[in-house]
N, CA, C and O atoms as a printed pandas DataFrame, in Angstrom:
     atom_number atom_name residue_name chain_id  residue_number  x_coord  y_coord  z_coord
0              1         N          MET        A               1    0.847   -1.345    0.118
1              2        CA          MET        A               1   -0.003    0.301    0.051
2              3         C          MET        A               1    0.862    1.270   -0.066
3              4         O          MET        A               1    1.887    1.265    0.616
4              5         N          THR        A               2    0.586    2.257   -0.950
5              6        CA          THR        A               2    1.028    3.326   -1.012
6              7         C          THR        A               2    0.257    4.612   -0.436
7              8         O          THR        A               2   -0.838    5.012   -0.833
8              9         N          ILE        A               3    1.066    5.198    0.609
9             10        CA          ILE        A               3    0.442    6.377    1.204
10            11         C          ILE        A               3    1.237    7.707    0.584
11            12         O          ILE        A               3    2.450    7.883    0.699
12            13         N          TYR        A               4    0.463    8.462    0.014
13            14        CA          TYR        A               4    0.759   10.131   -0.554
14            15         C          TYR        A               4    0.307   11.012    0.356
15            16         O          TYR        A               4   -0.773   11.063    0.946
16            17         N          ARG        A               5    1.522   11.891    0.414
17            18        CA          ARG        A               5    1.406   12.951    1.226
18            19         C          ARG        A               5    0.939   14.162    0.743
19            20         O          ARG        A               5    1.599   14.428   -0.262
20            21         N          ARG        A               6    0.273   14.865    0.928
21            22        CA          ARG        A               6   -0.164   16.185    0.254
22            23         C          ARG        A               6    0.921   17.275    0.357
23            24         O          ARG        A               6    1.324   17.517    1.494
24            25         N          VAL        A               7    1.304   17.775   -0.387
25            26        CA          VAL        A               7    2.221   18.934   -0.381
26            27         C          VAL        A               7    1.591   20.265   -1.115
27            28         O          VAL        A               7    0.864   20.101   -2.095
28            29         N          ARG        A               8    1.867   21.518   -0.652
29            30        CA          ARG        A               8    1.136   22.533   -1.122
30            31         C          ARG        A               8    2.439   23.195   -1.718
31            32         O          ARG        A               8    3.502   22.646   -1.430
32            33         N          TYR        A               9    2.471   24.391   -2.572
33            34        CA          TYR        A               9    3.390   24.827   -3.113
34            35         C          TYR        A               9    2.566   26.464   -3.158
35            36         O          TYR        A               9    1.417   26.859   -3.358
36            37         N          ALA        A              10    3.915   27.098   -2.842
37            38        CA          ALA        A              10    3.430   28.626   -2.802
38            39         C          ALA        A              10    4.526   29.438   -3.364
39            40         O          ALA        A              10    5.612   29.549   -2.795
40            41         N          GLU        A              11    4.201   30.072   -4.615
41            42        CA          GLU        A              11    5.512   30.906   -5.321
42            43         C          GLU        A              11    6.655   30.052   -5.396
43            44         O          GLU        A              11    7.773   30.361   -4.984
44            45         N          GLY        A              12    6.313   28.873   -5.982
45            46        CA          GLY        A              12    7.580   27.837   -6.399
46            47         C          GLY        A              12    8.179   27.148   -5.307
47            48         O          GLY        A              12    9.043   26.311   -5.567
48            49         N          LYS        A              13    7.838   27.378   -4.063
49            50        CA          LYS        A              13    8.395   27.038   -3.012
50            51         C          LYS        A              13    7.431   25.736   -2.497
51            52         O          LYS        A              13    6.206   25.819   -2.412
52            53         N          ARG        A              14    8.186   24.560   -2.182
53            54        CA          ARG        A              14    7.293   23.467   -1.312
54            55         C          ARG        A              14    7.330   23.603   -0.148
55            56         O          ARG        A              14    8.290   23.945    0.544
56            57         N          LEU        A              15    6.006   23.276    0.239
57            58        CA          LEU        A              15    5.664   23.744    1.969
58            59         C          LEU        A              15    4.942   22.518    2.213
59            60         O          LEU        A              15    4.267   21.996    1.326
60            61         N          SER        A              16    5.059   22.001    3.452
61            62        CA          SER        A              16    4.609   20.841    3.992
62            63         C          SER        A              16    2.929   21.108    4.376
63            64         O          SER        A              16    2.427   22.078    4.945
64            65         N          GLY        A              17    2.372   20.049    3.918
65            66        CA          GLY        A              17    0.920   20.120    4.521
66            67         C          GLY        A              17    0.449   20.304    6.081
67            68         O          GLY        A              17   -0.675   20.628    6.463
68            69         N          LYS        A              18    1.882   19.941    7.080
69            70        CA          LYS        A              18    1.633   20.251    8.179
70            71         C          LYS        A              18    1.549   21.778    8.711
71            72         O          LYS        A              18    2.457   22.557    8.422
72            73         N          PRO        A              19    0.355   22.226    9.556
73            74        CA          PRO        A              19    0.482   23.573   10.078
74            75         C          PRO        A              19    1.794   23.742   11.241
75            76         O          PRO        A              19    2.092   22.925   12.113
76            77         N          LYS        A              20    2.387   24.922   10.984
77            78        CA          LYS        A              20    3.433   25.224   11.898
78            79         C          LYS        A              20    2.910   25.694   13.383
79            80         O          LYS        A              20    1.969   26.449   13.628
80            81         N          LYS        A              21    3.686   25.109   14.194
81            82        CA          LYS        A              21    3.012   25.211   15.648
82            83         C          LYS        A              21    3.696   26.612   16.093
83            84         O          LYS        A              21    4.827   27.039   15.862
84            85         N          PRO        A              22    2.497   27.237   16.889
85            86        CA          PRO        A              22    2.754   28.381   17.194
86            87         C          PRO        A              22    3.651   28.444   18.481
87            88         O          PRO        A              22    3.700   27.607   19.382
88            89         N          LEU        A              23    4.491   29.858   18.346
89            90        CA          LEU        A              23    5.636   29.942   19.066
90            91         C          LEU        A              23    5.238   30.221   20.518
91            92         O          LEU        A              23    4.322   31.028   20.682
92            93         N          ASP        A              24    5.829   29.638   21.637
93            94        CA          ASP        A              24    5.151   29.917   23.200
94            95         C          ASP        A              24    6.643   29.768   24.000
95            96         O          ASP        A              24    7.750   29.718   23.465
96            97         N          LEU        A              25    6.387   29.722   25.165
97            98        CA          LEU        A              25    7.685   29.685   26.003
98            99         C          LEU        A              25    8.439   28.181   25.976
99           100         O          LEU        A              25    9.586   27.997   26.384
100          101         N          SER        A              26    7.758   27.376   25.538
101          102        CA          SER        A              26    8.512   26.075   25.416
102          103         C          SER        A              26    9.375   26.160   24.095
103          104         O          SER        A              26   10.334   25.409   23.917
104          105         N          SER        A              27    8.982   27.118   23.177
105          106        CA          SER        A              27   10.190   27.294   21.881
106          107         C          SER        A              27   11.306   27.522   22.208
107          108         O          SER        A              27   11.557   28.065   23.284
108          109         N          THR        A              28   12.294   27.129   21.289
109          110        CA          THR        A              28   13.901   27.137   21.770
110          111         C          THR        A              28   14.317   28.424   20.797
111          112         O          THR        A              28   13.546   28.924   19.978
112          113         N          LEU        A              29   15.499   28.804   21.009
113          114        CA          LEU        A              29   15.986   29.677   20.092
114          115         C          LEU        A              29   16.195   29.225   18.962
115          116         O          LEU        A              29   16.370   30.031   18.048
116          117         N          ARG        A              30   16.242   27.689   18.677
117          118        CA          ARG        A              30   16.514   27.083   17.159
118          119         C          ARG        A              30   15.356   27.560   16.388
119          120         O          ARG        A              30   15.584   27.843   15.212
120          121         N          HIS        A              31   14.127   27.707   16.838
121          122        CA          HIS        A              31   12.780   27.860   16.646
122          123         C          HIS        A              31   12.535   29.626   16.086
123          124         O          HIS        A              31   11.540   29.974   15.450
124          125         N          VAL        A              32   13.520   30.446   16.435
125          126        CA          VAL        A              32   13.092   31.728   16.306
126          127         C          VAL        A              32   14.487   32.536   15.533
127          128         O          VAL        A              32   15.545   32.703   16.140
128          129         N          ARG        A              33   14.320   32.869   14.477
129          130        CA          ARG        A              33   15.322   33.179   13.664
130          131         C          ARG        A              33   15.809   34.754   13.634
131          132         O          ARG        A              33   16.635   35.152   12.812
132          133         N          ASP        A              34   15.272   35.501   14.512
133          134        CA          ASP        A              34   15.491   36.952   14.556
134          135         C          ASP        A              34   16.964   37.279   15.200
135          136         O          ASP        A              34   17.339   36.761   16.252
136          137         N          PRO        A              35   17.671   38.106   14.518
137          138        CA          PRO        A              35   18.940   38.144   15.059
138          139         C          PRO        A              35   19.205   39.102   16.417
139          140         O          PRO        A              35   20.254   39.203   17.053
140          141         N          ILE        A              36   17.973   39.746   16.646
141          142        CA          ILE        A              36   17.869   40.244   18.250
142          143         C          ILE        A              36   16.509   39.782   18.732
143          144         O          ILE        A              36   15.459   39.841   18.093
144          145         N          ILE        A              37   16.693   39.310   19.968
145          146        CA          ILE        A              37   15.474   38.758   20.711
146          147         C          ILE        A              37   14.973   40.009   21.580
147          148         O          ILE        A              37   15.895   40.369   22.311
148          149         N          GLU        A              38   14.222   40.523   21.690
149          150        CA          GLU        A              38   13.584   41.598   22.571
150          151         C          GLU        A              38   12.701   41.156   23.958
151          152         O          GLU        A              38   11.787   40.331   23.944
152          153         N          VAL        A              39   13.005   41.621   24.718
153          154        CA          VAL        A              39   12.277   41.008   25.896
154          155         C          VAL        A              39   11.582   42.489   26.671
155          156         O          VAL        A              39   12.236   43.526   26.778
156          157         N          GLU        A              40   10.402   42.364   27.078
157          158        CA          GLU        A              40    9.685   43.312   27.624
158          159         C          GLU        A              40    8.869   42.766   28.778
159          160         O          GLU        A              40    8.453   41.609   28.823
160          161         N          CYS        A              41    8.637   43.858   29.878
161          162        CA          CYS        A              41    7.522   43.426   31.200
162          163         C          CYS        A              41    6.607   44.517   31.060
163          164         O          CYS        A              41    6.769   45.735   30.992
164          165         N          ARG        A              42    5.222   43.487   31.025
165          166        CA          ARG        A              42    4.257   44.627   30.801
166          167         C          ARG        A              42    3.873   45.090   32.254
167          168         O          ARG        A              42    3.135   46.068   32.376
168          169         N          ALA        A              43    4.294   44.499   33.238
169          170        CA          ALA        A              43    4.028   44.791   34.624
170          171         C          ALA        A              43    4.606   46.014   35.001
171          172         O          ALA        A              43    3.896   46.946   35.379
172          173         N          CYS        A              44    6.222   46.126   34.911
173          174        CA          CYS        A              44    7.153   46.950   35.314
174          175         C          CYS        A              44    7.494   48.142   34.213
175          176         O          CYS        A              44    7.743   49.288   34.588
176          177         N          GLY        A              45    7.481   47.792   32.952
177          178        CA          GLY        A              45    7.772   48.264   31.876
178          179         C          GLY        A              45    8.996   48.339   31.193
179          180         O          GLY        A              45    9.331   48.966   30.188
180          181         N          ARG        A              46    9.815   47.298   32.212
181          182        CA          ARG        A              46   11.340   47.108   31.717
182          183         C          ARG        A              46   11.537   46.772   30.384
183          184         O          ARG        A              46   10.557   46.208   29.897
184          185         N          VAL        A              47   12.436   46.921   29.662
185          186        CA          VAL        A              47   12.643   46.310   28.432
186          187         C          VAL        A              47   14.031   46.042   27.838
187          188         O          VAL        A              47   14.743   46.912   28.339
188          189         N          GLY        A              48   14.697   45.365   27.114
189          190        CA          GLY        A              48   15.761   45.076   26.787
190          191         C          GLY        A              48   15.571   44.267   25.453
191          192         O          GLY        A              48   14.557   44.095   24.776
192          193         N          SER        A              49   17.001   43.776   25.266
193          194        CA          SER        A              49   17.223   42.837   23.949
194          195         C          SER        A              49   18.480   42.075   24.222
195          196         O          SER        A              49   19.377   42.430   24.986
196          197         N          TYR        A              50   18.437   41.079   23.567
197          198        CA          TYR        A              50   19.533   40.207   23.406
198          199         C          TYR        A              50   20.188   40.057   22.208
199          200         O          TYR        A              50   19.405   40.324   21.296
200          201         N          LEU        A              51   21.430   39.705   21.747
201          202        CA          LEU        A              51   21.657   39.027   20.447
202          203         C          LEU        A              51   21.511   37.688   20.555
203          204         O          LEU        A              51   21.973   36.975   21.446
204          205         N          ARG        A              52   20.758   37.312   19.484
205          206        CA          ARG        A              52   20.504   35.738   19.537
206          207         C          ARG        A              52   21.932   35.139   19.529
207          208         O          ARG        A              52   22.286   34.381   20.432
208          209         N          GLU        A              53   22.817   35.508   18.427
209          210        CA          GLU        A              53   24.037   34.749   18.599
210          211         C          GLU        A              53   24.930   34.595   19.399
211          212         O          GLU        A              53   25.776   33.706   19.304
212          213         N          GLU        A              54   24.853   35.741   20.633
213          214        CA          GLU        A              54   25.476   35.764   21.740
214          215         C          GLU        A              54   24.689   34.658   22.727
215          216         O          GLU        A              54   25.460   33.947   23.372
216          217         N          LEU        A              55   23.196   34.407   22.940
217          218        CA          LEU        A              55   22.519   33.631   23.544
218          219         C          LEU        A              55   22.646   32.080   23.396
219          220         O          LEU        A              55   22.494   31.210   24.254
220          221         N          ILE        A              56   23.025   31.955   21.834
221          222        CA          ILE        A              56   23.236   30.888   21.785
222          223         C          ILE        A              56   24.668   30.242   22.230
223          224         O          ILE        A              56   24.783   29.081   22.621
224          225         N          LYS        A              57   25.674   31.114   22.117
225          226        CA          LYS        A              57   27.107   30.635   22.425
226          227         C          LYS        A              57   27.222   30.417   23.893
227          228         O          LYS        A              57   28.101   29.758   24.447
228          229         N          LYS        A              58   26.021   31.180   24.580
229          230        CA          LYS        A              58   26.414   31.211   25.866
230          231         C          LYS        A              58   25.410   30.040   26.681
231          232         O          LYS        A              58   25.662   29.368   27.681
232          233         N          HIS        A              59   24.243   30.089   25.870
233          234        CA          HIS        A              59   23.129   28.839   26.517
234          235         C          HIS        A              59   22.822   27.593   25.655
235          236         O          HIS        A              59   22.301   26.557   26.069
236          237         N          GLY        A              60   23.291   27.895   24.191
237          238        CA          GLY        A              60   22.882   26.867   23.224
238          239         C          GLY        A              60   21.580   27.032   22.807
239          240         O          GLY        A              60   20.683   27.526   23.490
240          241         N          ALA        A              61   21.455   26.508   21.392
241          242        CA          ALA        A              61   20.207   26.746   20.807
242          243         C          ALA        A              61   19.065   25.937   21.161
243          244         O          ALA        A              61   18.027   25.990   20.501
244          245         N          ASN        A              62   19.220   25.104   22.286
245          246        CA          ASN        A              62   18.263   24.515   22.724
246          247         C          ASN        A              62   17.421   24.845   24.124
247          248         O          ASN        A              62   16.606   24.222   24.804
248          249         N          VAL        A              63   18.130   26.319   24.200
249          250        CA          VAL        A              63   17.475   26.675   25.620
250          251         C          VAL        A              63   16.193   27.272   25.186
251          252         O          VAL        A              63   16.091   27.921   24.145
252          253         N          THR        A              64   15.015   26.995   26.168
253          254        CA          THR        A              64   13.816   27.658   25.867
254          255         C          THR        A              64   13.495   28.713   26.462
255          256         O          THR        A              64   13.986   29.085   27.527
256          257         N          PHE        A              65   12.409   29.445   25.653
257          258        CA          PHE        A              65   12.324   30.967   26.134
258          259         C          PHE        A              65   11.820   30.932   27.651
259          260         O          PHE        A              65   12.013   31.944   28.324
260          261         N          SER        A              66   11.152   29.773   28.260
261          262        CA          SER        A              66   10.667   29.708   29.546
262          263         C          SER        A              66   12.059   29.994   30.556
263          264         O          SER        A              66   11.990   30.524   31.666
264          265         N          ARG        A              67   13.196   29.563   29.964
265          266        CA          ARG        A              67   14.366   29.756   30.832
266          267         C          ARG        A              67   14.962   31.037   30.688
267          268         O          ARG        A              67   15.514   31.590   31.640
268          269         N          LEU        A              68   14.888   31.526   29.594
269          270        CA          LEU        A              68   15.542   32.806   29.381
270          271         C          LEU        A              68   14.484   34.123   29.976
271          272         O          LEU        A              68   14.797   35.259   30.334
272          273         N          ARG        A              69   13.318   33.546   29.922
273          274        CA          ARG        A              69   12.227   34.318   30.680
274          275         C          ARG        A              69   12.953   34.617   32.113
275          276         O          ARG        A              69   13.336   35.747   32.415
276          277         N          ARG        A              70   13.094   33.505   32.941
277          278        CA          ARG        A              70   13.359   33.122   34.159
278          279         C          ARG        A              70   14.545   34.053   34.500
279          280         O          ARG        A              70   14.542   34.820   35.464
280          281         N          MET        A              71   15.772   33.885   33.431
281          282        CA          MET        A              71   16.925   34.466   33.683
282          283         C          MET        A              71   16.827   36.176   33.189
283          284         O          MET        A              71   17.751   36.895   33.570
284          285         N          SER        A              72   15.942   36.675   32.521
285          286        CA          SER        A              72   15.656   37.798   32.453
286          287         C          SER        A              72   14.930   38.803   33.450
287          288         O          SER        A              72   15.134   40.011   33.570
288          289         N          ALA        A              73   13.992   37.961   34.162
289          290        CA          ALA        A              73   13.469   38.642   35.334
290          291         C          ALA        A              73   14.067   38.386   36.456
291          292         O          ALA        A              73   13.462   38.835   37.430
292          293         N          LEU        A              74   15.178   37.745   36.718
293          294        CA          LEU        A              74   15.969   37.783   37.754
294          295         C          LEU        A              74   15.965   38.978   39.045
295          296         O          LEU        A              74   16.352   40.101   38.723
296          297         N          GLY        A              75   15.656   38.814   40.085
297          298        CA          GLY        A              75   15.560   40.161   40.788
298          299         C          GLY        A              75   13.958   40.682   40.893
299          300         O          GLY        A              75   13.608   41.390   41.838
300          301         N          CYS        A              76   13.064   40.286   39.885
301          302        CA          CYS        A              76   11.970   40.659   39.789
302          303         C          CYS        A              76   11.269   40.369   41.122
303          304         O          CYS        A              76   11.590   39.261   41.551
304          305         N          ASP        A              77   10.462   40.993   41.857
305          306        CA          ASP        A              77    9.844   40.614   43.211
306          307         C          ASP        A              77    8.505   40.117   42.734
307          308         O          ASP        A              77    7.765   39.589   43.564
308          309         N          ARG        A              78    8.067   40.247   41.319
309          310        CA          ARG        A              78    6.799   39.605   40.882
310          311         C          ARG        A              78    7.094   38.317   40.399
311          312         O          ARG        A              78    6.122   37.595   40.177
312          313         N          LEU        A              79    8.105   37.913   40.209
313          314        CA          LEU        A              79    8.472   36.510   39.700
314          315         C          LEU        A              79    8.497   35.545   40.679
315          316         O          LEU        A              79    8.378   34.341   40.448
316          317         N          VAL        A              80    8.646   36.030   41.754
317          318        CA          VAL        A              80    8.683   34.871   42.999
318          319         C          VAL        A              80    7.816   35.586   44.153
319          320         O          VAL        A              80    8.367   36.456   44.827
320          321         N          SER        A              81    6.594   35.272   44.374
321          322        CA          SER        A              81    5.742   36.239   45.237
322          323         C          SER        A              81    4.887   35.149   45.723
323          324         O          SER        A              81    4.787   34.043   45.192
324          325         N          VAL        A              82    4.217   35.594   46.885
325          326        CA          VAL        A              82    3.255   34.435   47.668
326          327         C          VAL        A              82    2.228   34.376   46.953
327          328         O          VAL        A              82    1.470   33.511   47.393
328          329         N          GLU        A              83    1.745   34.998   45.853
329          330        CA          GLU        A              83    0.756   34.633   45.125
330          331         C          GLU        A              83    1.125   34.147   43.622
331          332         O          GLU        A              83    0.357   34.310   42.673
332          333         N          GLY        A              84    2.449   33.504   43.522
333          334        CA          GLY        A              84    2.998   32.808   42.455
334          335         C          GLY        A              84    3.413   33.718   41.504
335          336         O          GLY        A              84    3.417   34.894   41.865
336          337         N          ASP        A              85    3.847   33.406   40.114
337          338        CA          ASP        A              85    4.306   34.099   39.360
338          339         C          ASP        A              85    3.306   35.391   38.760
339          340         O          ASP        A              85    2.360   35.325   37.975
340          341         N          ARG        A              86    3.799   36.358   39.325
341          342        CA          ARG        A              86    2.797   37.591   38.383
342          343         C          ARG        A              86    3.770   38.417   37.488
343          344         O          ARG        A              86    3.351   39.444   36.955
344          345         N          CYS        A              87    4.869   38.063   37.332
345          346        CA          CYS        A              87    5.706   38.990   36.255
346          347         C          CYS        A              87    5.192   38.706   35.082
347          348         O          CYS        A              87    4.546   37.717   34.735
348          349         N          GLY        A              88    5.610   39.898   34.324
349          350        CA          GLY        A              88    4.998   39.908   33.110
350          351         C          GLY        A              88    6.106   40.182   31.758
351          352         O          GLY        A              88    5.847   40.856   30.761
352          353         N          THR        A              89    7.157   39.588   31.995
353          354        CA          THR        A              89    8.245   39.325   31.365
354          355         C          THR        A              89    7.617   38.571   30.032
355          356         O          THR        A              89    6.982   37.521   30.136
356          357         N          TRP        A              90    7.854   39.193   28.837
357          358        CA          TRP        A              90    7.638   38.344   27.499
358          359         C          TRP        A              90    8.229   38.444   26.645
359          360         O          TRP        A              90    8.881   39.474   26.815
360          361         N          PHE        A              91    8.525   37.920   25.520
361          362        CA          PHE        A              91    9.131   37.714   24.225
362          363         C          PHE        A              91    8.376   38.338   23.010
363          364         O          PHE        A              91    7.952   37.408   22.324
364          365         N          PRO        A              92    8.012   39.649   22.430
365          366        CA          PRO        A              92    7.494   40.026   21.272
366          367         C          PRO        A              92    7.805   39.053   19.959
367          368         O          PRO        A              92    7.066   39.045   18.974
368          369         N          CYS        A              93    8.727   38.421   20.053
369          370        CA          CYS        A              93    8.930   37.488   18.666
370          371         C          CYS        A              93    8.007   36.225   18.887
371          372         O          CYS        A              93    7.671   35.550   17.914
372          373         N          LEU        A              94    7.571   35.886   20.248
373          374        CA          LEU        A              94    6.791   34.795   20.194
374          375         C          LEU        A              94    5.329   34.990   20.121
375          376         O          LEU        A              94    4.571   34.031   20.270
376          377         N          ASP        A              95    4.856   36.295   19.879
377          378        CA          ASP        A              95    3.484   36.765   19.566
378          379         C          ASP        A              95    3.307   37.098   18.172
379          380         O          ASP        A              95    3.806   38.067   17.599
380          381         N          PRO        A              96    2.512   36.162   17.645
381          382        CA          PRO        A              96    2.375   36.408   15.893
382          383         C          PRO        A              96    1.429   37.845   15.757
383          384         O          PRO        A              96    1.292   38.407   14.671
384          385         N          ALA        A              97    0.847   38.313   16.932
385          386        CA          ALA        A              97    0.029   39.641   16.574
386          387         C          ALA        A              97    1.062   40.694   16.784
387          388         O          ALA        A              97    0.952   41.691   16.070
388          389         N          ALA        A              98    1.957   40.656   17.558
389          390        CA          ALA        A              98    3.188   41.605   17.567
390          391         C          ALA        A              98    3.546   42.042   16.137
391          392         O          ALA        A              98    3.777   43.235   15.943
392          393         N          ASP        A              99    3.611   41.137   15.093
393          394        CA          ASP        A              99    4.390   41.438   13.895
394          395         C          ASP        A              99    3.385   42.417   12.885
395          396         O          ASP        A              99    3.854   42.934   11.871
396          397         N          THR        A             100    2.190   42.572   13.223
397          398        CA          THR        A             100    1.218   43.456   12.497
398          399         C          THR        A             100    1.812   44.947   12.637
399          400         O          THR        A             100    1.217   45.899   12.131
């Protein structure tokens, strides 16, 4: 028995029929190709950025954004509080709505 896989073509490029997984905190630096990874805190307004290349050299391409979030928010009183994690640290590159 032969199984045929559907393949879509867009502008001459072959695309797999499998939808792309949305990016979230479990995604790794391997999944995001932006040269600059921006980080923001919605709660306190802190902003910053990292060079992707430097993050990969220091932590490897398999480091998750969850781990990067915790490292970025070190010292934040909201990250470890009696009420749990209330820190608003996030990465705009993980939010597809931020690209618009």
